TIMI-452598 format. One record per residue: residue in one letter; x, y, z negated of N, C-alpha, C, O in turn. Coordinates in steps of 0.02 Angstrom, whole numbers, padded with zeros to 5 digits, always signed. Example, Ala and Ser with C-alpha at 12.3 -4.5 7.8 and 13.67 -1.06 7.14 Angstrom:
! TIMI-452598
A+00660-00284-00390+00615-00225-00390+00660-00165-00390+00712-00166-00423/S+00642-00112-00354+00684-00053-00357+00645+00002-00394+00670+00057-00402/
! end
This chain:
! TIMI-452598
M+08750-00345+02706+08760-00282+02671+08736-00288+02606+08687-00322+02595/S+08769-00255+02555+08741-00266+02488+08687-00218+02477+08678-00172+02518/I+08645-00226+02418+08580-00186+02399+08609-00108+02385+08576-00060+02405/P+08658-00102+02358+08676-00030+02341+08691+00001+02406+08661+00053+02420/A+08736-00026+02451+08753+00000+02514+08692+00022+02559+08688+00074+02592/F+08641-00031+02555+08584-00017+02603+08545+00045+02574+08524+00089+02612/T+08537+00048+02510+08502+00101+02480+08530+00168+02494+08493+00217+02500/T+08603+00172+02498+08634+00234+02506+08615+00259+02580+08598+00316+02595/A+08621+00207+02622+08623+00216+02695+08548+00246+02710+08539+00294+02748/L+08499+00215+02678+08432+00233+02693+08419+00307+02660+08385+00347+02692/L+08440+00323+02608+08448+00393+02579+08469+00440+02631+08430+00484+02649/L+08525+00436+02656+08560+00479+02703+08521+00483+02765+08510+00538+02790/A+08495+00421+02795+08452+00434+02848+08391+00478+02843+08375+00518+02887/N+08360+00469+02788+08302+00520+02764+08316+00593+02763+08280+00639+02780/A+08370+00592+02742+08408+00668+02718+08419+00699+02798+08396+00754+02813/S+08447+00667+02836+08464+00687+02899+08412+00692+02943+08417+00733+02990/A+08360+00655+02935+08297+00663+02975+08254+00723+02952+08211+00745+02991/G+08264+00753+02890+08223+00799+02858+08247+00866+02879+08211+00916+02876/M+08315+00867+02904+08335+00927+02915+08303+00962+02985+08305+01023+02993/G+08276+00923+03027+08257+00959+03083+08183+00967+03080+08157+00992+03130/D+08147+00952+03032+08077+00965+03018+08060+01023+02976+08096+01036+02927/T+08008+01061+02992+07985+01121+02946+07963+01084+02884+07980+01111+02831/Q+07929+01029+02880+07896+01006+02819+07935+00937+02799+07946+00898+02844/P+07952+00924+02746+07981+00858+02734+07929+00809+02736+07873+00825+02716/A+07942+00745+02759+07895+00692+02773+07882+00671+02695+07921+00676+02648/M+07820+00647+02697+07786+00624+02635+07817+00540+02629+07813+00498+02674/P+07843+00532+02569+07876+00456+02562+07809+00417+02566+07755+00433+02541/A+07823+00362+02603+07771+00305+02596+07752+00283+02531+07796+00282+02488/M+07686+00263+02513+07664+00240+02453+07660+00171+02461+07633+00148+02511/V+07686+00131+02415+07680+00060+02424+07624+00039+02365+07628+00056+02306/Q+07574+00001+02391+07526-00029+02344+07555-00084+02318+07591-00118+02355/L+07547-00101+02260+07562-00164+02230+07506-00204+02206+07466-00178+02168/A+07499-00262+02223+07441-00301+02199+07431-00307+02128+07479-00312+02090/P+07370-00308+02108+07358-00301+02038+07389-00376+02002+07396-00431+02028/V+07404-00356+01939+07434-00419+01901+07380-00460+01887+07331-00432+01862/Q+07377-00527+01898+07327-00577+01886+07339-00592+01814+07395-00608+01795/S+07289-00589+01775+07287-00610+01705+07226-00644+01686+07180-00652+01725/G+07226-00666+01622+07164-00703+01606+07111-00655+01579+07058-00677+01559/Q+07123-00591+01578+07076-00542+01561+07063-00495+01619+07111-00477+01654/E+07012-00477+01629+06986-00427+01679+07005-00354+01659+06991-00340+01600/V+07028-00314+01689+07038-00249+01670+06975-00206+01695+06959-00210+01754/A+06943-00169+01653+06892-00136+01659+06909-00073+01705+06950-00034+01682/Q+06884-00060+01764+06894+00007+01798+06856+00050+01779+06795+00039+01775/P+06883+00108+01764+06848+00174+01740+06796+00198+01791+06815+00195+01850/T+06742+00217+01782+06697+00241+01829+06696+00307+01825+06675+00329+01771/V+06717+00357+01876+06717+00425+01871+06670+00451+01913+06666+00438+01973/P+06621+00497+01873+06559+00516+01900+06585+00571+01954+06635+00607+01948/P+06537+00568+02011+06556+00620+02063+06549+00695+02042+06506+00716+02003/V+06597+00731+02073+06595+00800+02053+06551+00836+02095+06554+00829+02156/A+06503+00881+02062+06455+00911+02110+06484+00966+02140+06516+01008+02107/A+06474+00971+02210+06506+01024+02242+06474+01098+02226+06414+01105+02212/E+06518+01151+02227+06499+01209+02205+06460+01247+02264+06483+01248+02321/P+06398+01277+02245+06361+01305+02305+06399+01357+02329+06432+01393+02292/T+06395+01362+02398+06412+01415+02438+06384+01479+02425+06323+01483+02421/P+06422+01535+02417+06387+01598+02403+06340+01619+02454+06363+01620+02511/G+06283+01636+02447+06238+01658+02499+06197+01606+02535+06160+01623+02582/V+06200+01551+02517+06179+01496+02545+06133+01458+02491+06161+01435+02441/Q+06070+01452+02500+06027+01424+02452+06022+01347+02460+06008+01320+02513/P+06035+01314+02404+06037+01242+02419+05966+01215+02419+05920+01238+02385/P+05962+01161+02464+05901+01128+02480+05862+01110+02411+05892+01097+02359/P+05795+01111+02417+05769+01094+02358+05766+01022+02344+05755+00982+02390/A+05776+01003+02284+05772+00923+02278+05713+00889+02290+05659+00908+02265/E+05718+00842+02324+05657+00797+02350+05621+00763+02294+05649+00718+02263/P+05566+00779+02282+05526+00742+02227+05523+00668+02234+05523+00639+02288/L+05521+00640+02177+05510+00561+02175+05443+00536+02215+05439+00488+02254/A+05388+00585+02193+05324+00576+02222+05291+00639+02234+05288+00683+02192/V+05263+00644+02301+05235+00694+02322+05158+00693+02308+05121+00651+02334/V+05140+00740+02267+05061+00734+02244+05024+00788+02284+05040+00847+02277/S+04980+00771+02320+04942+00819+02360+04883+00845+02315+04862+00821+02263/E+04863+00899+02347+04807+00923+02302+04737+00887+02286+04699+00893+02237/S+04734+00846+02345+04677+00797+02343+04696+00745+02283+04655+00730+02239/A+04755+00721+02286+04772+00680+02243+04772+00700+02171+04756+00663+02124/A+04791+00757+02167+04797+00797+02097+04723+00798+02066+04709+00784+02008/D+04678+00817+02115+04606+00821+02093+04575+00750+02073+04525+00744+02038/Q+04610+00700+02098+04593+00630+02082+04605+00621+02005+04566+00584+01975/N+04649+00649+01975+04676+00639+01914+04630+00673+01864+04632+00653+01806/D+04586+00724+01882+04543+00745+01840+04483+00712+01830+04461+00675+01874/I+04452+00722+01770+04398+00675+01746+04337+00715+01775+04325+00772+01756/I+04299+00681+01824+04242+00720+01845+04183+00671+01827+04181+00610+01833/V+04130+00724+01798+04073+00693+01767+04010+00707+01807+03985+00763+01812/T+03984+00648+01837+03934+00651+01883+03867+00631+01859+03853+00573+01844/A+03828+00677+01857+03755+00657+01812+03719+00612+01859+03717+00628+01919/R+03692+00557+01838+03651+00516+01868+03577+00541+01863+03554+00574+01816/P+03539+00516+01922+03469+00538+01904+03432+00506+01844+03436+00446+01834/R+03399+00544+01807+03380+00519+01739+03313+00472+01762+03269+00497+01797/S+03310+00406+01741+03261+00365+01744+03204+00386+01707+03211+00414+01653/T+03136+00374+01738+03086+00395+01701+03081+00350+01637+03091+00289+01637/P+03062+00392+01573+03059+00369+01514+03001+00305+01508+02944+00311+01529/G+03023+00254+01481+02978+00195+01484+02988+00147+01548+02977+00086+01548/D+03008+00179+01592+03020+00135+01652+03090+00126+01678+03105+00152+01731/P+03134+00091+01644+03210+00095+01670+03212+00045+01731+03261+00048+01768/L+03161-00001+01743+03163-00033+01801+03123-00006+01867+03107-00041+01915/G+03113+00052+01861+03075+00088+01911+03073+00066+01977+03021+00051+02007/A+03142+00063+02007+03156+00043+02083+03130-00029+02090+03091-00042+02136/V+03149-00078+02047+03126-00142+02061+03053-00152+02041+03021-00198+02066/N+03023-00108+01992+02943-00119+01988+02907-00089+02051+02855-00114+02072/A+02936-00035+02080+02905-00006+02135+02902-00053+02195+02855-00054+02235/Q+02954-00091+02199+02963-00143+02258+02911-00192+02242+02873-00210+02287/S+02906-00214+02187+02853-00273+02167+02784-00244+02173+02737-00280+02189/F+02779-00189+02162+02715-00154+02175+02695-00164+02245+02642-00190+02259/E+02735-00144+02289+02719-00139+02361+02709-00210+02388+02664-00223+02427/V+02743-00246+02371+02728-00316+02386+02664-00346+02363+02632-00385+02398/T+02646-00326+02307+02578-00361+02278+02531-00323+02309+02480-00355+02325/Q+02531-00257+02325+02483-00223+02357+02463-00245+02434+02408-00243+02461/S+02530-00270+02462+02529-00296+02528+02479-00365+02537+02440-00376+02583/V+02493-00408+02479+02465-00468+02469+02390-00452+02467+02352-00475+02509/D+02368-00407+02413+02309-00390+02401+02269-00369+02461+02213-00393+02470/K+02298-00321+02510+02260-00313+02562+02249-00360+02616+02201-00357+02655/A+02298-00406+02617+02300-00465+02669+02253-00514+02641+02218-00544+02682/F+02248-00528+02584+02218-00595+02558+02178-00576+02504+02118-00583+02515/V+02193-00554+02447+02155-00550+02377+02102-00506+02396+02046-00531+02390/G+02105-00449+02417+02045-00403+02427+01993-00432+02471+01933-00426+02456/P+02011-00461+02522+01947-00491+02566+01913-00545+02527+01853-00549+02517/V+01965-00593+02502+01927-00643+02459+01874-00612+02401+01816-00634+02396/A+01899-00562+02360+01864-00535+02313+01789-00510+02339+01736-00524+02311/L+01798-00471+02397+01743-00436+02421+01691-00495+02451+01630-00491+02443/A+01726-00551+02487+01674-00607+02500+01640-00625+02445+01579-00627+02451/Y+01667-00641+02383+01643-00663+02325+01590-00621+02304+01538-00648+02286/K+01595-00557+02302+01541-00515+02286+01488-00502+02330+01434-00480+02309/K+01502-00516+02400+01447-00518+02447+01410-00581+02438+01350-00574+02426/N+01431-00634+02441+01403-00696+02445+01371-00726+02377+01323-00765+02381/I+01398-00707+02317+01378-00725+02255+01322-00678+02222+01341-00623+02202/P+01263-00692+02216+01215-00653+02182+01248-00627+02110+01290-00656+02076/G+01219-00565+02098+01241-00522+02044+01228-00560+01978+01272-00561+01934/P+01181-00586+01970+01154-00614+01902+01207-00672+01891+01228-00681+01834/I+01229-00712+01944+01276-00775+01925+01348-00742+01912+01388-00766+01872/R+01360-00685+01949+01424-00660+01934+01427-00627+01863+01481-00628+01833/S+01371-00599+01836+01361-00569+01777+01374-00631+01726+01418-00629+01683/G+01335-00683+01734+01344-00747+01693+01412-00767+01677+01436-00772+01621/L+01441-00779+01739+01508-00796+01731+01556-00744+01699+01607-00765+01671/R+01546-00691+01701+01587-00635+01673+01575-00639+01588+01621-00635+01547/N+01508-00648+01573+01495-00652+01512+01522-00714+01474+01543-00713+01416/F+01518-00768+01514+01543-00830+01488+01620-00832+01474+01641-00865+01427/L+01657-00801+01511+01723-00798+01520+01742-00752+01457+01787-00769+01419/G+01706-00694+01447+01709-00637+01394+01706-00677+01330+01750-00667+01288/N+01657-00724+01318+01651-00757+01258+01702-00794+01241+01716-00796+01181/L+01741-00832+01288+01795-00863+01270+01855-00822+01236+01903-00845+01205/R+01840-00758+01252+01894-00720+01216+01875-00698+01143+01916-00667+01109/E+01823-00712+01124+01798-00683+01051+01846-00719+00993+01865-00686+00945/P+01863-00782+01000+01913-00805+00950+01971-00766+00943+01994-00752+00887/V+01994-00748+00994+02066-00698+00999+02050-00647+00965+02088-00632+00919/V+01994-00609+00975+01978-00544+00944+01965-00555+00869+01984-00513+00827/F+01934-00607+00853+01916-00626+00780+01984-00632+00744+01988-00599+00692/L+02035-00667+00760+02087-00671+00719+02129-00612+00724+02164-00601+00675/N+02133-00570+00777+02177-00512+00780+02137-00466+00730+02172-00436+00689/F+02069-00454+00728+02042-00408+00684+02068-00433+00605+02085-00393+00561/L+02066-00496+00599+02089-00520+00532+02151-00501+00511+02161-00480+00454/V+02204-00510+00562+02272-00495+00552+02280-00416+00545+02329-00396+00514/Q+02238-00374+00571+02231-00296+00564+02207-00271+00497+02212-00213+00477/L+02179-00322+00463+02147-00315+00404+02089-00268+00414+02082-00212+00388/K+02049-00299+00453+01985-00267+00476+01926-00323+00474+01897-00347+00523/P+01914-00338+00404+01860-00393+00404+01792-00383+00426+01757-00429+00447/G+01771-00317+00420+01707-00297+00444+01708-00314+00524+01664-00351+00546/K+01751-00291+00561+01757-00303+00629+01764-00368+00644+01737-00391+00694/A+01806-00411+00598+01812-00483+00619+01746-00515+00600+01730-00563+00635/G+01706-00499+00553+01631-00534+00539+01591-00513+00601+01558-00557+00629/E+01590-00457+00624+01542-00428+00682+01564-00484+00748+01520-00515+00778/T+01628-00488+00761+01650-00528+00814+01633-00604+00806+01617-00638+00855/L+01636-00625+00752+01616-00691+00733+01546-00702+00738+01526-00754+00763/G+01505-00657+00715+01442-00668+00721+01408-00658+00795+01353-00681+00810/R+01451-00620+00840+01437-00612+00906+01449-00681+00951+01413-00701+00998/F+01504-00710+00926+01519-00772+00964+01468-00833+00941+01455-00880+00979/A+01446-00828+00885+01402-00887+00860+01338-00872+00901+01312-00918+00932/V+01307-00801+00904+01244-00791+00934+01255-00808+01006+01222-00855+01028/N+01296-00777+01045+01307-00790+01123+01323-00868+01124+01300-00894+01176/S+01351-00908+01088+01368-00969+01104+01311-01017+01095+01311-01073+01121/T+01263-00996+01059+01198-01029+01058+01140-01010+01085+01112-01049+01122/I+01119-00962+01075+01061-00926+01092+01070-00894+01165+01026-00890+01208/G+01134-00874+01171+01149-00850+01243+01182-00891+01292+01219-00872+01337/G+01161-00966+01271+01182-01013+01323+01258-01019+01340+01283-01013+01395/A+01287-01031+01282+01361-01037+01291+01389-00983+01316+01438-00989+01353/G+01365-00926+01302+01386-00861+01325+01380-00832+01394+01410-00782+01413/L+01337-00868+01430+01314-00844+01487+01267-00783+01490+01259-00746+01539/F+01233-00780+01423+01200-00710+01419+01230-00684+01361+01249-00716+01313/D+01233-00604+01372+01255-00567+01312+01198-00551+01266+01182-00492+01261/V+01168-00594+01232+01123-00581+01186+01134-00540+01131+01090-00503+01109/A+01200-00547+01104+01216-00517+01031+01220-00437+01045+01215-00400+00997/K+01228-00414+01103+01232-00338+01113+01165-00308+01105+01162-00248+01093/K+01118-00339+01109+01052-00312+01110+01020-00320+01039+01045-00352+00992/R+00956-00285+01037+00928-00290+00967+00887-00365+00948+00857-00394+00993/P+00888-00385+00895+00902-00344+00840+00978-00357+00816+00990-00338+00758/F+01027-00386+00851+01088-00403+00829+01132-00333+00837+01168-00312+00792/N+01125-00304+00892+01186-00243+00904+01244-00258+00881+01266-00229+00831/L+01282-00313+00918+01346-00328+00903+01383-00319+00968+01381-00364+01011/P+01418-00261+00979+01450-00246+01039+01516-00283+01048+01551-00298+01000/R+01531-00297+01112+01599-00321+01130+01658-00277+01118+01665-00222+01144/R+01701-00307+01074+01762-00250+01064+01823-00287+01089+01826-00348+01080/P+01877-00253+01121+01924-00291+01154+01979-00292+01094+01978-00248+01051/N+02018-00334+01093+02068-00344+01046+02126-00403+01073+02122-00441+01121/G+02174-00397+01030+02229-00452+01059+02288-00437+01012+02293-00391+00971/F+02335-00491+01026+02404-00490+00990+02434-00428+01012+02455-00388+00969/A+02440-00415+01077+02470-00348+01091+02443-00285+01063+02480-00236+01057/D+02382-00283+01046+02349-00231+01020+02376-00237+00940+02392-00185+00913/T+02380-00287+00911+02406-00301+00839+02467-00264+00834+02474-00216+00796/L+02514-00288+00877+02575-00252+00872+02584-00186+00886+02633-00155+00865/G+02537-00159+00922+02541-00086+00929+02520-00053+00875+02548-00004+00852/Y+02463-00082+00851+02426-00065+00782+02478-00052+00732+02480+00002+00701/Y+02519-00098+00723+02581-00091+00669+02635-00063+00696+02690-00081+00675/G+02631-00016+00747+02694+00025+00765+02744-00005+00809+02799+00023+00814/V+02731-00058+00842+02773-00094+00893+02770-00050+00956+02716-00040+00984/K+02827-00022+00981+02828+00014+01036+02810-00035+01101+02825-00095+01097/P+02779-00011+01155+02770-00053+01208+02841-00072+01254+02838-00111+01301/G+02891-00047+01237+02945-00070+01275+02953-00041+01350+02921+00008+01368/P+02996-00075+01389+02988-00051+01460+02928-00083+01508+02908-00141+01512/F+02910-00032+01539+02853-00050+01590+02878-00095+01640+02936-00092+01660/L+02828-00146+01665+02854-00204+01702+02795-00203+01758+02737-00191+01741/F+02808-00213+01815+02760-00228+01862+02784-00303+01895+02829-00307+01937/L+02752-00354+01872+02778-00424+01891+02734-00449+01946+02674-00434+01942/P+02757-00490+02002+02718-00504+02061+02656-00555+02027+02603-00558+02057/L+02662-00587+01979+02609-00632+01971+02570-00611+01914+02518-00640+01900/I+02592-00560+01879+02550-00536+01822+02525-00464+01824+02476-00444+01792/G+02561-00426+01865+02539-00369+01881+02571-00313+01825+02622-00329+01796/P+02538-00248+01812+02568-00195+01770+02561-00231+01698+02513-00265+01681/T+02613-00218+01663+02619-00240+01586+02675-00203+01563+02705-00162+01598/T+02691-00218+01499+02747-00200+01460+02776-00254+01429+02747-00307+01436/L+02834-00252+01391+02864-00303+01358+02814-00331+01302+02803-00390+01287/R+02786-00271+01276+02748-00297+01216+02672-00330+01235+02644-00376+01205/D+02653-00301+01282+02586-00335+01313+02604-00395+01341+02560-00438+01341/L+02666-00411+01368+02681-00477+01401+02683-00530+01349+02661-00586+01359/V+02711-00511+01294+02717-00560+01240+02658-00569+01199+02644-00624+01174/G+02621-00515+01191+02556-00532+01158+02506-00576+01211+02474-00624+01191/G+02505-00559+01267+02457-00594+01311+02475-00671+01303+02433-00715+01294/G+02546-00682+01307+02566-00753+01298+02541-00786+01244+02520-00844+01248/V+02541-00749+01186+02513-00777+01123+02447-00785+01129+02425-00840+01113/D+02404-00739+01149+02329-00744+01155+02309-00801+01195+02261-00834+01177/S+02348-00818+01255+02336-00881+01301+02335-00938+01263+02302-00985+01285/L+02371-00947+01200+02379-01014+01165+02325-01024+01115+02319-01080+01090/V+02279-00971+01095+02238-00969+01045+02186-01015+01060+02178-01062+01022/L+02143-01009+01116+02090-01057+01138+02111-01125+01144+02079-01169+01115/P+02165-01140+01183+02189-01220+01193+02201-01247+01120+02172-01297+01100/M+02241-01215+01086+02256-01244+01017+02206-01246+00972+02208-01289+00929/S+02155-01204+00973+02100-01200+00917+02046-01248+00930+02018-01277+00884/F+02029-01260+01007+01977-01307+01014+01998-01366+01062+01958-01411+01073/G+02053-01366+01087+02077-01430+01113+02046-01433+01184+02038-01385+01221/T+02030-01498+01197+01991-01520+01266+01926-01490+01274+01890-01491+01224/P+01904-01463+01327+01946-01457+01391+01989-01393+01402+02021-01381+01453/F+01984-01354+01343+02025-01287+01355+02093-01291+01369+02122-01241+01390/N+02122-01343+01360+02189-01356+01358+02211-01397+01423+02269-01415+01431/K+02158-01413+01471+02168-01447+01530+02181-01397+01591+02154-01342+01592/L+02218-01416+01635+02226-01369+01690+02170-01361+01732+02162-01309+01764/Y+02125-01415+01737+02058-01412+01784+02008-01363+01753+01962-01341+01787/F+02018-01345+01687+01981-01290+01658+02014-01217+01665+01980-01169+01683/S+02082-01211+01650+02107-01154+01631+02126-01124+01702+02121-01063+01708/V+02146-01162+01753+02156-01132+01817+02086-01100+01846+02083-01039+01858/P+02039-01136+01856+01971-01096+01880+01953-01042+01841+01930-00992+01868/R+01961-01048+01771+01944-00996+01733+01981-00928+01755+01951-00875+01763/G+02044-00935+01763+02093-00883+01779+02076-00856+01850+02084-00797+01862/V+02053-00897+01896+02040-00873+01962+01985-00837+01967+01980-00786+02001/I+01938-00866+01930+01859-00838+01943+01868-00760+01904+01847-00708+01931/S+01897-00761+01849+01902-00704+01809+01931-00646+01849+01905-00591+01855/A+01995-00667+01877+02032-00617+01922+01988-00599+01986+01983-00538+01996/I+01957-00636+02026+01928-00630+02078+01856-00575+02063+01844-00524+02094/D+01819-00602+02010+01779-00551+01987+01799-00478+01964+01764-00429+01974/Y+01857-00478+01933+01881-00410+01918+01903-00370+01978+01893-00309+01981/R+01935-00405+02027+01953-00362+02078+01902-00346+02119+01903-00290+02145/A+01848-00390+02133+01787-00361+02161+01747-00301+02131+01718-00264+02171/E+01743-00288+02063+01721-00240+02025+01768-00182+02031+01745-00125+02026/F+01824-00191+02041+01879-00142+02039+01891-00112+02115+01932-00066+02123/D+01858-00137+02164+01881-00117+02233+01872-00046+02251+01916-00016+02282/E+01814-00017+02233+01811+00057+02241+01856+00096+02213+01885+00137+02249/K+01872+00091+02146+01918+00133+02109+02001+00117+02148+02043+00161+02156/L+02007+00062+02164+02069+00039+02199+02079+00069+02261+02137+00085+02273/N+02035+00081+02306+02030+00108+02368+02048+00190+02357+02088+00222+02392/E+02012+00216+02301+02015+00280+02286+02086+00299+02275+02113+00346+02305/L+02116+00260+02230+02190+00276+02210+02235+00270+02273+02282+00308+02282/R+02222+00229+02309+02273+00212+02364+02266+00268+02419+02314+00283+02455/E+02199+00299+02425+02196+00356+02470+02206+00423+02441+02227+00469+02476/N+02191+00429+02381+02208+00505+02346+02272+00514+02311+02297+00568+02294/S+02298+00453+02300+02359+00463+02268+02429+00470+02307+02449+00425+02345/G+02465+00527+02295+02530+00538+02334+02573+00474+02322+02596+00447+02372/D+02586+00446+02260+02628+00407+02240+02580+00343+02193+02569+00343+02133/P+02558+00296+02242+02501+00245+02200+02547+00208+02144+02516+00185+02096/Y+02611+00201+02145+02636+00159+02098+02640+00198+02038+02627+00172+01984/T+02658+00259+02045+02663+00309+01984+02600+00307+01951+02594+00294+01891/A+02547+00320+01993+02478+00330+01972+02464+00267+01921+02447+00276+01862/A+02473+00214+01947+02464+00143+01920+02504+00131+01859+02480+00097+01813/R+02564+00155+01856+02595+00155+01790+02568+00206+01741+02561+00191+01682/T+02551+00266+01765+02517+00310+01711+02455+00286+01685+02443+00289+01625/F+02409+00260+01733+02348+00240+01711+02356+00190+01666+02325+00192+01613/Y+02397+00141+01681+02399+00077+01625+02423+00092+01561+02400+00066+01509/L+02476+00140+01562+02499+00161+01489+02458+00202+01455+02457+00197+01394/Q+02422+00246+01485+02376+00286+01457+02313+00245+01429+02281+00261+01379/R+02301+00185+01472+02229+00152+01438+02256+00113+01397+02218+00101+01351/R+02319+00080+01392+02337+00040+01329+02344+00079+01273+02325+00055+01220/Q+02373+00143+01276+02386+00192+01216+02311+00204+01187+02302+00207+01126/A+02256+00213+01234+02199+00236+01214+02159+00182+01173+02119+00194+01127/E+02176+00125+01195+02152+00061+01157+02173+00053+01085+02133+00039+01040/I+02245+00062+01077+02272+00056+01014+02257+00117+00966+02250+00114+00905/D+02252+00170+01004+02231+00234+00967+02149+00220+00942+02132+00236+00885/G+02105+00190+00987+02046+00171+00954+02055+00120+00889+02020+00131+00840/L+02092+00077+00889+02097+00035+00833+02113+00075+00773+02088+00058+00720/R+02152+00125+00776+02169+00168+00723+02127+00225+00710+02142+00271+00673/G+02066+00219+00747+02030+00274+00739+02033+00340+00761+01996+00386+00743/K+02083+00343+00806+02108+00406+00834+02078+00414+00908+02109+00387+00954/H+02022+00449+00920+01995+00463+00992+02003+00527+01014+01983+00575+00981/R+02030+00531+01070+02044+00600+01101+01998+00612+01144+01978+00573+01188/K+01974+00684+01128+01922+00707+01161+01935+00724+01231+01989+00748+01249/N+01883+00711+01273+01887+00712+01344+01936+00677+01381+01960+00691+01436/A+01948+00621+01340+02001+00581+01365+01967+00501+01380+01957+00459+01337/V+01955+00495+01447+01926+00431+01467+01973+00386+01498+01990+00401+01555/P+01998+00332+01469+02043+00284+01493+02032+00269+01562+01974+00262+01583/A+02076+00264+01597+02069+00241+01673+02081+00174+01683+02123+00149+01645/P+02057+00140+01722+02056+00070+01734+02122+00043+01759+02154+00080+01797/E+02145-00011+01746+02209-00034+01768+02214-00046+01839+02167-00069+01871/L+02269-00031+01866+02285-00044+01935+02327-00106+01944+02388-00107+01936/T+02292-00155+01960+02331-00220+01959+02312-00270+02025+02277-00248+02070/N+02333-00319+02025+02317-00381+02074+02287-00434+02027+02326-00478+02013/P+02228-00439+02002+02199-00475+01954+02197-00544+01973+02198-00588+01930/T+02194-00559+02043+02187-00631+02062+02255-00674+02056+02254-00735+02053/L+02309-00637+02054+02370-00670+02032+02388-00670+01966+02442-00692+01945/N+02337-00641+01926+02359-00635+01850+02317-00670+01809+02269-00640+01784/P+02325-00723+01797+02279-00772+01738+02271-00736+01676+02218-00745+01646/L+02316-00695+01651+02306-00656+01596+02293-00588+01603+02306-00551+01555/G+02263-00559+01669+02239-00500+01682+02170-00477+01645+02134-00516+01614/P+02161-00418+01652+02095-00398+01627+02029-00425+01656+02027-00449+01713/T+01974-00421+01615+01908-00431+01646+01870-00373+01625+01877-00351+01568/P+01829-00345+01669+01789-00289+01648+01746-00302+01594+01704-00346+01603/Q+01747-00269+01533+01703-00268+01478+01689-00209+01459+01730-00165+01469/T+01630-00195+01430+01608-00135+01397+01608-00139+01319+01576-00183+01291/A+01638-00103+01291+01648-00102+01214+01627-00041+01186+01633+00010+01219/A+01599-00039+01120+01581+00026+01091+01639+00045+01062+01682+00005+01042/P+01644+00120+01057+01701+00140+01026+01704+00125+00950+01652+00113+00919/E+01769+00127+00920+01771+00118+00847+01774+00185+00811+01793+00236+00841/H+01755+00186+00748+01753+00246+00711+01787+00231+00646+01794+00171+00631/R+01810+00280+00601+01827+00273+00537+01771+00240+00502+01718+00271+00496/E+01775+00182+00479+01715+00166+00437+01734+00105+00383+01784+00071+00393/S+01698+00095+00334+01722+00046+00288+01728-00021+00322+01685-00041+00361/E+01782-00054+00307+01795-00121+00344+01739-00173+00325+01726-00221+00361/G+01709-00161+00271+01655-00210+00240+01592-00202+00277+01550-00248+00277/S+01582-00144+00310+01524-00135+00357+01515-00170+00411+01564-00175+00448/T+01459-00198+00426+01448-00245+00481+01404-00208+00539+01392-00239+00591/S+01383-00150+00529+01339-00108+00576+01386-00062+00615+01424-00023+00587/P+01382-00070+00687+01425-00031+00726+01400+00039+00725+01340+00049+00715/R+01445+00091+00736+01427+00164+00748+01447+00178+00818+01505+00164+00835/T+01403+00204+00862+01424+00224+00918+01403+00297+00938+01353+00322+00911/S+01437+00329+00981+01420+00393+00990+01419+00398+01076+01463+00372+01111/P+01358+00436+01103+01353+00432+01171+01413+00477+01203+01425+00472+01263/T+01447+00517+01165+01496+00564+01197+01555+00535+01207+01598+00562+01241/E+01565+00472+01176+01639+00452+01175+01630+00380+01216+01579+00346+01213/T+01686+00364+01253+01685+00307+01295+01745+00262+01269+01803+00284+01269/A+01731+00198+01247+01784+00166+01221+01831+00125+01286+01803+00097+01334/P+01891+00127+01277+01931+00093+01328+01910+00009+01347+01901-00037+01307/A+01907+00008+01413+01892-00058+01434+01952-00116+01404+02010-00101+01391/P+01928-00172+01399+01977-00223+01359+02028-00240+01421+02024-00230+01481/R+02079-00269+01380+02137-00296+01421+02138-00372+01405+02131-00387+01346/E+02145-00410+01441+02163-00481+01430+02219-00508+01456+02232-00567+01446/
! end
């Protein structure tokens, strides 16, 4: 059959079949394979048509990309939380308090009993002689600092006192200079006092295990003071066999004399650490005020609360006459029975 005859027959068959149907049959669609070519034909992208909403039916809400809860939203706010304000001058209060507790435990277990045994078994005149001897070794430090503070009168008195006690006083074992006819009282002074005299602030308070209560200024000043005697006089003052017993005896003697006051502070103070810090800072300020001629009425400096046995730079009990505004060229001390000068710090 030829192609035109086949086509005619096909058309007639479709026409006859469609006469019995209510709806004409859809002609079949023939898909042709895409023509292969050297270039790719870009297929157009048709965006999906959004379906129209049905009247009366609310479309479901669009699901958010991220659900933020109220708690999460609150976290986005900047919340300022006030920290407890540290005590002025004591930024390391927590560490210092722990060091204080450890030091006091050692004092109760070992240092205190040793100091009380020393006080009980060593006669008073011998302890007083050792105290005078150790105090006399401090006079060169006091002399130099009075010079730096531009107080030649006080420096001259200190030099004379050192000369008298080192000779007539038996190398300082007897404090002859404070009696008549010399009337040269012992005055505390040190490089830390010089720094305070010229306006250097004390810095943070520190309670160190082997040093006790101090400040940054006093720690530096005490280190400088400890170098004066060895560098100035040499042997034996620069040898360990001299410096170690000197520090130990000085510390034990101070602890023995301080026992009553220490027990009072432990028993009557609700916060012994705070009391120790307050007493130390007030005492040091009183000493520097005394150098400036500023004496507070009815203000008696309290003793330092420390563990002196473990503190080679620690204080020794001394009695000093108060200073008044006077001509620096004068060599006669002026004292007042109504004023009490601060005890020295070494």
